[in-house]
C-alpha positions, 0 to 999 in steps of 0.5 A: 781540139781533141782531148783524150787517150791515144787509141793504144796500149798505155803505160802503167802507172799512178794516175797523176803520172798518166795524167801528165804524161799524156796531157790529161792533167788540169794544167796541161788541158788549161794550157792547150785550151788557152792555146787554141783561143 
């Protein structure tokens, strides 16, 4: 289960917004891990 940023140019913006957009917020990571268990 890879968790990280895609290997491409990313949009600019505030970190919380980018974390949500790319699935790297704490909430998104927790949901992904739970889905894999």
